[in-house]
N, CA, C and O atoms as a Maestro MAE file, in Angstrom:
{
 s_m_m2io_version
 :::
 2.0.0
}

f_m_ct {
 s_m_title
 :::
 protein
 m_atom[256] {
  # First column is atom index #
  i_m_mmod_type
  r_m_x_coord
  r_m_y_coord
  r_m_z_coord
  i_m_residue_number
  s_m_chain_name
  s_m_pdb_residue_name
  s_m_pdb_atom_name
  i_m_atomic_number
  :::
  1 25 0.822 -1.146 -0.019 1 A "MET " " N  " 7
  2 3 0.015 0.008 0.011 1 A "MET " " CA " 6
  3 2 0.901 1.226 0.000 1 A "MET " " C  " 6
  4 15 0.723 2.131 -0.816 1 A "MET " " O  " 8
  5 25 1.856 1.248 0.909 2 A "TYR " " N  " 7
  6 3 2.726 2.398 0.946 2 A "TYR " " CA " 6
  7 2 3.439 2.682 -0.323 2 A "TYR " " C  " 6
  8 15 3.544 3.841 -0.727 2 A "TYR " " O  " 8
  9 25 3.970 1.595 -1.017 3 A "SER " " N  " 7
  10 3 4.677 1.831 -2.287 3 A "SER " " CA " 6
  11 2 3.720 2.254 -3.374 3 A "SER " " C  " 6
  12 15 4.121 2.984 -4.281 3 A "SER " " O  " 8
  13 25 2.448 1.822 -3.323 4 A "ARG " " N  " 7
  14 3 1.472 2.230 -4.330 4 A "ARG " " CA " 6
  15 2 1.250 3.711 -4.241 4 A "ARG " " C  " 6
  16 15 1.238 4.406 -5.257 4 A "ARG " " O  " 8
  17 25 1.066 4.222 -2.987 5 A "ILE " " N  " 7
  18 3 0.842 5.682 -2.786 5 A "ILE " " CA " 6
  19 2 2.010 6.444 -3.286 5 A "ILE " " C  " 6
  20 15 1.881 7.489 -3.925 5 A "ILE " " O  " 8
  21 25 3.225 5.876 -2.970 6 A "TRP " " N  " 7
  22 3 4.484 6.595 -3.392 6 A "TRP " " CA " 6
  23 2 4.580 6.593 -4.923 6 A "TRP " " C  " 6
  24 15 4.899 7.625 -5.513 6 A "TRP " " O  " 8
  25 25 4.326 5.515 -5.542 7 A "ARG " " N  " 7
  26 3 4.365 5.441 -7.017 7 A "ARG " " CA " 6
  27 2 3.359 6.396 -7.658 7 A "ARG " " C  " 6
  28 15 3.677 7.058 -8.646 7 A "ARG " " O  " 8
  29 25 2.147 6.470 -7.102 8 A "GLU " " N  " 7
  30 3 1.201 7.387 -7.672 8 A "GLU " " CA " 6
  31 2 1.613 8.841 -7.564 8 A "GLU " " C  " 6
  32 15 1.376 9.638 -8.472 8 A "GLU " " O  " 8
  33 25 2.238 9.179 -6.432 9 A "ALA " " N  " 7
  34 3 2.679 10.520 -6.197 9 A "ALA " " CA " 6
  35 2 3.867 10.852 -7.169 9 A "ALA " " C  " 6
  36 15 3.940 11.938 -7.745 9 A "ALA " " O  " 8
  37 25 4.732 9.914 -7.305 10 A "LYS " " N  " 7
  38 3 5.868 10.174 -8.237 10 A "LYS " " CA " 6
  39 2 5.443 10.319 -9.645 10 A "LYS " " C  " 6
  40 15 6.010 11.120 -10.389 10 A "LYS " " O  " 8
  41 25 4.397 9.522 -10.062 11 A "ALA " " N  " 7
  42 3 3.846 9.700 -11.399 11 A "ALA " " CA " 6
  43 2 3.210 11.115 -11.580 11 A "ALA " " C  " 6
  44 15 3.409 11.784 -12.593 11 A "ALA " " O  " 8
  45 25 2.461 11.514 -10.573 12 A "ARG " " N  " 7
  46 3 1.898 12.908 -10.636 12 A "ARG " " CA " 6
  47 2 3.044 13.946 -10.722 12 A "ARG " " C  " 6
  48 15 2.924 14.962 -11.406 12 A "ARG " " O  " 8
  49 25 4.163 13.661 -10.006 13 A "GLU " " N  " 7
  50 3 5.223 14.593 -10.019 13 A "GLU " " CA " 6
  51 2 5.848 14.692 -11.399 13 A "GLU " " C  " 6
  52 15 6.180 15.788 -11.851 13 A "GLU " " O  " 8
  53 25 6.016 13.541 -12.087 14 A "ARG " " N  " 7
  54 3 6.517 13.547 -13.423 14 A "ARG " " CA " 6
  55 2 5.568 14.255 -14.451 14 A "ARG " " C  " 6
  56 15 6.012 14.936 -15.376 14 A "ARG " " O  " 8
  57 25 4.276 14.057 -14.236 15 A "LYS " " N  " 7
  58 3 3.253 14.610 -15.121 15 A "LYS " " CA " 6
  59 2 2.954 16.088 -14.865 15 A "LYS " " C  " 6
  60 15 2.834 16.872 -15.807 15 A "LYS " " O  " 8
  61 25 2.836 16.466 -13.588 16 A "LEU " " N  " 7
  62 3 2.421 17.852 -13.223 16 A "LEU " " CA " 6
  63 2 3.501 18.766 -12.707 16 A "LEU " " C  " 6
  64 15 3.330 19.984 -12.661 16 A "LEU " " O  " 8
  65 25 4.584 18.192 -12.330 17 A "GLY " " N  " 7
  66 3 5.708 18.992 -11.703 17 A "GLY " " CA " 6
  67 2 5.648 18.817 -10.181 17 A "GLY " " C  " 6
  68 15 4.647 18.410 -9.592 17 A "GLY " " O  " 8
  69 25 6.733 19.137 -9.628 18 A "VAL " " N  " 7
  70 3 6.957 18.904 -8.129 18 A "VAL " " CA " 6
  71 2 5.914 19.603 -7.326 18 A "VAL " " C  " 6
  72 15 5.386 18.992 -6.397 18 A "VAL " " O  " 8
  73 25 5.571 20.826 -7.599 19 A "GLU " " N  " 7
  74 3 4.665 21.611 -6.745 19 A "GLU " " CA " 6
  75 2 3.236 21.039 -6.687 19 A "GLU " " C  " 6
  76 15 2.485 21.424 -5.791 19 A "GLU " " O  " 8
  77 25 2.830 20.152 -7.586 20 A "HIS " " N  " 7
  78 3 1.531 19.584 -7.575 20 A "HIS " " CA " 6
  79 2 1.542 18.093 -7.255 20 A "HIS " " C  " 6
  80 15 0.490 17.455 -7.301 20 A "HIS " " O  " 8
  81 25 2.646 17.546 -6.948 21 A "ALA " " N  " 7
  82 3 2.722 16.062 -6.757 21 A "ALA " " CA " 6
  83 2 2.122 15.633 -5.435 21 A "ALA " " C  " 6
  84 15 1.554 14.542 -5.385 21 A "ALA " " O  " 8
  85 25 2.200 16.393 -4.372 22 A "TRP " " N  " 7
  86 3 1.733 16.001 -3.036 22 A "TRP " " CA " 6
  87 2 0.639 16.870 -2.503 22 A "TRP " " C  " 6
  88 15 0.894 17.772 -1.705 22 A "TRP " " O  " 8
  89 25 -0.608 16.614 -2.937 23 A "PRO " " N  " 7
  90 3 -1.678 17.462 -2.367 23 A "PRO " " CA " 6
  91 2 -1.873 17.066 -0.934 23 A "PRO " " C  " 6
  92 15 -1.491 15.956 -0.562 23 A "PRO " " O  " 8
  93 25 -2.452 17.921 -0.096 24 A "ASP " " N  " 7
  94 3 -2.556 17.735 1.374 24 A "ASP " " CA " 6
  95 2 -3.213 16.426 1.686 24 A "ASP " " C  " 6
  96 15 -2.755 15.718 2.584 24 A "ASP " " O  " 8
  97 25 -4.272 16.064 0.985 25 A "HIS " " N  " 7
  98 3 -4.981 14.862 1.359 25 A "HIS " " CA " 6
  99 2 -4.070 13.625 1.098 25 A "HIS " " C  " 6
  100 15 -4.166 12.652 1.845 25 A "HIS " " O  " 8
  101 25 -3.207 13.634 0.079 26 A "GLU " " N  " 7
  102 3 -2.322 12.525 -0.112 26 A "GLU " " CA " 6
  103 2 -1.256 12.442 0.949 26 A "GLU " " C  " 6
  104 15 -0.891 11.335 1.347 26 A "GLU " " O  " 8
  105 25 -0.717 13.596 1.448 27 A "ILE " " N  " 7
  106 3 0.237 13.602 2.476 27 A "ILE " " CA " 6
  107 2 -0.368 13.045 3.789 27 A "ILE " " C  " 6
  108 15 0.292 12.317 4.531 27 A "ILE " " O  " 8
  109 25 -1.596 13.397 4.041 28 A "ARG " " N  " 7
  110 3 -2.254 12.881 5.297 28 A "ARG " " CA " 6
  111 2 -2.502 11.397 5.121 28 A "ARG " " C  " 6
  112 15 -2.313 10.640 6.074 28 A "ARG " " O  " 8
  113 25 -2.900 10.963 3.990 29 A "ARG " " N  " 7
  114 3 -3.164 9.539 3.701 29 A "ARG " " CA " 6
  115 2 -1.867 8.723 3.923 29 A "ARG " " C  " 6
  116 15 -1.922 7.652 4.528 29 A "ARG " " O  " 8
  117 25 -0.749 9.191 3.461 30 A "LEU " " N  " 7
  118 3 0.506 8.535 3.538 30 A "LEU " " CA " 6
  119 2 0.930 8.501 5.024 30 A "LEU " " C  " 6
  120 15 1.394 7.465 5.500 30 A "LEU " " O  " 8
  121 25 0.773 9.632 5.768 31 A "GLU " " N  " 7
  122 3 1.123 9.678 7.126 31 A "GLU " " CA " 6
  123 2 0.273 8.757 7.996 31 A "GLU " " C  " 6
  124 15 0.792 8.148 8.932 31 A "GLU " " O  " 8
  125 25 -1.014 8.644 7.708 32 A "ARG " " N  " 7
  126 3 -1.818 7.709 8.428 32 A "ARG " " CA " 6
  127 2 -1.417 6.249 8.243 32 A "ARG " " C  " 6
  128 15 -1.382 5.431 9.162 32 A "ARG " " O  " 8
  129 25 -1.120 6.000 6.977 33 A "LEU " " N  " 7
  130 3 -0.660 4.556 6.662 33 A "LEU " " CA " 6
  131 2 0.655 4.278 7.314 33 A "LEU " " C  " 6
  132 15 0.849 3.188 7.851 33 A "LEU " " O  " 8
  133 25 1.558 5.202 7.293 34 A "TRP " " N  " 7
  134 3 2.903 4.992 7.892 34 A "TRP " " CA " 6
  135 2 2.736 4.794 9.401 34 A "TRP " " C  " 6
  136 15 3.375 3.898 9.952 34 A "TRP " " O  " 8
  137 25 1.919 5.575 10.090 35 A "ARG " " N  " 7
  138 3 1.666 5.378 11.525 35 A "ARG " " CA " 6
  139 2 1.142 4.018 11.790 35 A "ARG " " C  " 6
  140 15 1.572 3.382 12.752 35 A "ARG " " O  " 8
  141 25 0.226 3.522 10.985 36 A "ARG " " N  " 7
  142 3 -0.336 2.147 11.207 36 A "ARG " " CA " 6
  143 2 0.769 1.055 11.011 36 A "ARG " " C  " 6
  144 15 0.854 0.083 11.762 36 A "ARG " " O  " 8
  145 25 1.575 1.265 10.000 37 A "ILE " " N  " 7
  146 3 2.612 0.297 9.759 37 A "ILE " " CA " 6
  147 2 3.602 0.250 10.964 37 A "ILE " " C  " 6
  148 15 3.984 -0.833 11.407 37 A "ILE " " O  " 8
  149 25 4.010 1.438 11.487 38 A "VAL " " N  " 7
  150 3 4.838 1.538 12.667 38 A "VAL " " CA " 6
  151 2 4.165 0.941 13.827 38 A "VAL " " C  " 6
  152 15 4.785 0.138 14.525 38 A "VAL " " O  " 8
  153 25 2.954 1.261 14.095 39 A "ALA " " N  " 7
  154 3 2.246 0.747 15.246 39 A "ALA " " CA " 6
  155 2 2.131 -0.794 15.176 39 A "ALA " " C  " 6
  156 15 2.327 -1.451 16.199 39 A "ALA " " O  " 8
  157 25 1.839 -1.358 14.073 40 A "LYS " " N  " 7
  158 3 1.756 -2.833 13.926 40 A "LYS " " CA " 6
  159 2 3.126 -3.421 14.187 40 A "LYS " " C  " 6
  160 15 3.214 -4.429 14.888 40 A "LYS " " O  " 8
  161 25 4.186 -2.860 13.672 41 A "ALA " " N  " 7
  162 3 5.563 -3.430 13.850 41 A "ALA " " CA " 6
  163 2 5.897 -3.349 15.385 41 A "ALA " " C  " 6
  164 15 6.449 -4.299 15.940 41 A "ALA " " O  " 8
  165 25 5.562 -2.227 16.050 42 A "ARG " " N  " 7
  166 3 5.864 -2.120 17.483 42 A "ARG " " CA " 6
  167 2 5.067 -3.074 18.285 42 A "ARG " " C  " 6
  168 15 5.575 -3.627 19.260 42 A "ARG " " O  " 8
  169 25 3.795 -3.307 17.912 43 A "ALA " " N  " 7
  170 3 2.923 -4.252 18.630 43 A "ALA " " CA " 6
  171 2 3.470 -5.650 18.518 43 A "ALA " " C  " 6
  172 15 3.442 -6.395 19.497 43 A "ALA " " O  " 8
  173 25 3.961 -6.029 17.375 44 A "ARG " " N  " 7
  174 3 4.509 -7.367 17.109 44 A "ARG " " CA " 6
  175 2 5.702 -7.605 17.928 44 A "ARG " " C  " 6
  176 15 5.893 -8.708 18.441 44 A "ARG " " O  " 8
  177 25 6.549 -6.582 18.082 45 A "SER " " N  " 7
  178 3 7.826 -6.809 18.829 45 A "SER " " CA " 6
  179 2 7.728 -6.409 20.276 45 A "SER " " C  " 6
  180 15 8.756 -6.457 20.951 45 A "SER " " O  " 8
  181 25 6.576 -6.013 20.833 46 A "ALA " " N  " 7
  182 3 6.505 -5.568 22.189 46 A "ALA " " CA " 6
  183 2 6.847 -6.735 23.094 46 A "ALA " " C  " 6
  184 15 6.188 -7.774 23.111 46 A "ALA " " O  " 8
  185 25 7.959 -6.495 23.877 47 A "GLY " " N  " 7
  186 3 8.378 -7.545 24.856 47 A "GLY " " CA " 6
  187 2 9.119 -8.700 24.281 47 A "GLY " " C  " 6
  188 15 9.625 -9.521 25.046 47 A "GLY " " O  " 8
  189 25 9.225 -8.829 22.938 48 A "ASP " " N  " 7
  190 3 9.875 -9.936 22.292 48 A "ASP " " CA " 6
  191 2 11.255 -9.659 21.826 48 A "ASP " " C  " 6
  192 15 11.868 -10.509 21.179 48 A "ASP " " O  " 8
  193 25 11.789 -8.473 22.134 49 A "ILE " " N  " 7
  194 3 13.129 -8.078 21.669 49 A "ILE " " CA " 6
  195 2 14.148 -8.637 22.667 49 A "ILE " " C  " 6
  196 15 14.082 -8.359 23.864 49 A "ILE " " O  " 8
  197 25 15.056 -9.401 22.164 50 A "ASP " " N  " 7
  198 3 16.122 -9.944 23.021 50 A "ASP " " CA " 6
  199 2 17.387 -9.064 22.872 50 A "ASP " " C  " 6
  200 15 18.177 -9.255 21.947 50 A "ASP " " O  " 8
  201 25 17.557 -8.130 23.767 51 A "GLU " " N  " 7
  202 3 18.688 -7.211 23.669 51 A "GLU " " CA " 6
  203 2 20.070 -7.904 23.731 51 A "GLU " " C  " 6
  204 15 21.036 -7.468 23.103 51 A "GLU " " O  " 8
  205 25 20.116 -8.937 24.470 52 A "GLN " " N  " 7
  206 3 21.403 -9.665 24.594 52 A "GLN " " CA " 6
  207 2 21.779 -10.313 23.231 52 A "GLN " " C  " 6
  208 15 22.930 -10.289 22.796 52 A "GLN " " O  " 8
  209 25 20.775 -10.870 22.611 53 A "GLU " " N  " 7
  210 3 21.048 -11.470 21.262 53 A "GLU " " CA " 6
  211 2 21.466 -10.438 20.234 53 A "GLU " " C  " 6
  212 15 22.311 -10.696 19.378 53 A "GLU " " O  " 8
  213 25 20.860 -9.271 20.334 54 A "ILE " " N  " 7
  214 3 21.220 -8.174 19.373 54 A "ILE " " CA " 6
  215 2 22.623 -7.785 19.690 54 A "ILE " " C  " 6
  216 15 23.410 -7.637 18.755 54 A "ILE " " O  " 8
  217 25 23.011 -7.606 20.921 55 A "ASN " " N  " 7
  218 3 24.337 -7.231 21.281 55 A "ASN " " CA " 6
  219 2 25.384 -8.289 20.822 55 A "ASN " " C  " 6
  220 15 26.482 -7.943 20.388 55 A "ASN " " O  " 8
  221 25 25.006 -9.583 20.934 56 A "ARG " " N  " 7
  222 3 25.890 -10.627 20.422 56 A "ARG " " CA " 6
  223 2 26.020 -10.584 18.919 56 A "ARG " " C  " 6
  224 15 27.110 -10.792 18.386 56 A "ARG " " O  " 8
  225 25 24.893 -10.308 18.204 57 A "MET " " N  " 7
  226 3 24.928 -10.300 16.708 57 A "MET " " CA " 6
  227 2 25.866 -9.191 16.233 57 A "MET " " C  " 6
  228 15 26.576 -9.386 15.247 57 A "MET " " O  " 8
  229 25 25.893 -8.014 16.912 58 A "PHE " " N  " 7
  230 3 26.709 -6.861 16.488 58 A "PHE " " CA " 6
  231 2 28.039 -6.743 17.169 58 A "PHE " " C  " 6
  232 15 28.799 -5.802 16.939 58 A "PHE " " O  " 8
  233 25 28.316 -7.738 18.034 59 A "GLY " " N  " 7
  234 3 29.586 -7.753 18.668 59 A "GLY " " CA " 6
  235 2 29.686 -6.732 19.820 59 A "GLY " " C  " 6
  236 15 30.786 -6.328 20.198 59 A "GLY " " O  " 8
  237 25 28.555 -6.327 20.363 60 A "TRP " " N  " 7
  238 3 28.601 -5.328 21.422 60 A "TRP " " CA " 6
  239 2 28.622 -5.872 22.792 60 A "TRP " " C  " 6
  240 15 28.604 -5.121 23.767 60 A "TRP " " O  " 8
  241 25 28.660 -7.214 22.898 61 A "ASP " " N  " 7
  242 3 28.643 -7.807 24.182 61 A "ASP " " CA " 6
  243 2 30.027 -7.730 24.848 61 A "ASP " " C  " 6
  244 15 31.033 -7.581 24.155 61 A "ASP " " O  " 8
  245 25 30.088 -7.828 26.178 62 A "ASP " " N  " 7
  246 3 31.355 -7.736 26.918 62 A "ASP " " CA " 6
  247 2 32.252 -8.952 26.715 62 A "ASP " " C  " 6
  248 15 33.468 -8.889 26.895 62 A "ASP " " O  " 8
  249 25 31.621 -10.054 26.337 63 A "ALA " " N  " 7
  250 3 32.427 -11.306 26.254 63 A "ALA " " CA " 6
  251 2 33.386 -11.309 25.027 63 A "ALA " " C  " 6
  252 15 34.307 -12.126 24.992 63 A "ALA " " O  " 8
  253 25 33.208 -10.487 24.101 64 A "ALA " " N  " 7
  254 3 34.008 -10.453 22.918 64 A "ALA " " CA " 6
  255 2 35.371 -9.929 23.246 64 A "ALA " " C  " 6
  256 15 36.220 -9.820 22.361 64 A "ALA " " O  " 8
  :::
 }
 m_bond[255] {
  # First column is bond index #
  i_m_from
  i_m_to
  i_m_order
  :::
  1 1 2 1
  2 2 3 1
  3 3 4 2
  4 3 5 1
  5 5 6 1
  6 6 7 1
  7 7 8 2
  8 7 9 1
  9 9 10 1
  10 10 11 1
  11 11 12 2
  12 11 13 1
  13 13 14 1
  14 14 15 1
  15 15 16 2
  16 15 17 1
  17 17 18 1
  18 18 19 1
  19 19 20 2
  20 19 21 1
  21 21 22 1
  22 22 23 1
  23 23 24 2
  24 23 25 1
  25 25 26 1
  26 26 27 1
  27 27 28 2
  28 27 29 1
  29 29 30 1
  30 30 31 1
  31 31 32 2
  32 31 33 1
  33 33 34 1
  34 34 35 1
  35 35 36 2
  36 35 37 1
  37 37 38 1
  38 38 39 1
  39 39 40 2
  40 39 41 1
  41 41 42 1
  42 42 43 1
  43 43 44 2
  44 43 45 1
  45 45 46 1
  46 46 47 1
  47 47 48 2
  48 47 49 1
  49 49 50 1
  50 50 51 1
  51 51 52 2
  52 51 53 1
  53 53 54 1
  54 54 55 1
  55 55 56 2
  56 55 57 1
  57 57 58 1
  58 58 59 1
  59 59 60 2
  60 59 61 1
  61 61 62 1
  62 62 63 1
  63 63 64 2
  64 63 65 1
  65 65 66 1
  66 66 67 1
  67 67 68 2
  68 67 69 1
  69 69 70 1
  70 70 71 1
  71 71 72 2
  72 71 73 1
  73 73 74 1
  74 74 75 1
  75 75 76 2
  76 75 77 1
  77 77 78 1
  78 78 79 1
  79 79 80 2
  80 79 81 1
  81 81 82 1
  82 82 83 1
  83 83 84 2
  84 83 85 1
  85 85 86 1
  86 86 87 1
  87 87 88 2
  88 87 89 1
  89 89 90 1
  90 90 91 1
  91 91 92 2
  92 91 93 1
  93 93 94 1
  94 94 95 1
  95 95 96 2
  96 95 97 1
  97 97 98 1
  98 98 99 1
  99 99 100 2
  100 99 101 1
  101 101 102 1
  102 102 103 1
  103 103 104 2
  104 103 105 1
  105 105 106 1
  106 106 107 1
  107 107 108 2
  108 107 109 1
  109 109 110 1
  110 110 111 1
  111 111 112 2
  112 111 113 1
  113 113 114 1
  114 114 115 1
  115 115 116 2
  116 115 117 1
  117 117 118 1
  118 118 119 1
  119 119 120 2
  120 119 121 1
  121 121 122 1
  122 122 123 1
  123 123 124 2
  124 123 125 1
  125 125 126 1
  126 126 127 1
  127 127 128 2
  128 127 129 1
  129 129 130 1
  130 130 131 1
  131 131 132 2
  132 131 133 1
  133 133 134 1
  134 134 135 1
  135 135 136 2
  136 135 137 1
  137 137 138 1
  138 138 139 1
  139 139 140 2
  140 139 141 1
  141 141 142 1
  142 142 143 1
  143 143 144 2
  144 143 145 1
  145 145 146 1
  146 146 147 1
  147 147 148 2
  148 147 149 1
  149 149 150 1
  150 150 151 1
  151 151 152 2
  152 151 153 1
  153 153 154 1
  154 154 155 1
  155 155 156 2
  156 155 157 1
  157 157 158 1
  158 158 159 1
  159 159 160 2
  160 159 161 1
  161 161 162 1
  162 162 163 1
  163 163 164 2
  164 163 165 1
  165 165 166 1
  166 166 167 1
  167 167 168 2
  168 167 169 1
  169 169 170 1
  170 170 171 1
  171 171 172 2
  172 171 173 1
  173 173 174 1
  174 174 175 1
  175 175 176 2
  176 175 177 1
  177 177 178 1
  178 178 179 1
  179 179 180 2
  180 179 181 1
  181 181 182 1
  182 182 183 1
  183 183 184 2
  184 183 185 1
  185 185 186 1
  186 186 187 1
  187 187 188 2
  188 187 189 1
  189 189 190 1
  190 190 191 1
  191 191 192 2
  192 191 193 1
  193 193 194 1
  194 194 195 1
  195 195 196 2
  196 195 197 1
  197 197 198 1
  198 198 199 1
  199 199 200 2
  200 199 201 1
  201 201 202 1
  202 202 203 1
  203 203 204 2
  204 203 205 1
  205 205 206 1
  206 206 207 1
  207 207 208 2
  208 207 209 1
  209 209 210 1
  210 210 211 1
  211 211 212 2
  212 211 213 1
  213 213 214 1
  214 214 215 1
  215 215 216 2
  216 215 217 1
  217 217 218 1
  218 218 219 1
  219 219 220 2
  220 219 221 1
  221 221 222 1
  222 222 223 1
  223 223 224 2
  224 223 225 1
  225 225 226 1
  226 226 227 1
  227 227 228 2
  228 227 229 1
  229 229 230 1
  230 230 231 1
  231 231 232 2
  232 231 233 1
  233 233 234 1
  234 234 235 1
  235 235 236 2
  236 235 237 1
  237 237 238 1
  238 238 239 1
  239 239 240 2
  240 239 241 1
  241 241 242 1
  242 242 243 1
  243 243 244 2
  244 243 245 1
  245 245 246 1
  246 246 247 1
  247 247 248 2
  248 247 249 1
  249 249 250 1
  250 250 251 1
  251 251 252 2
  252 251 253 1
  253 253 254 1
  254 254 255 1
  255 255 256 2
  :::
 }
}
């Protein structure tokens, strides 16, 4: 969905010019969608993030 909105806006930009590519309603639509995507990702990872595993993966642990 996000990429479709982006593609539509870029097509308008090529056709109409930069100043007409992002009408206010499209900006609001994209912002709402982005907020929902972020909220869903945060909800899925809530409490399931293993910080010790992340530290090991990136070599940030003290045992290295």
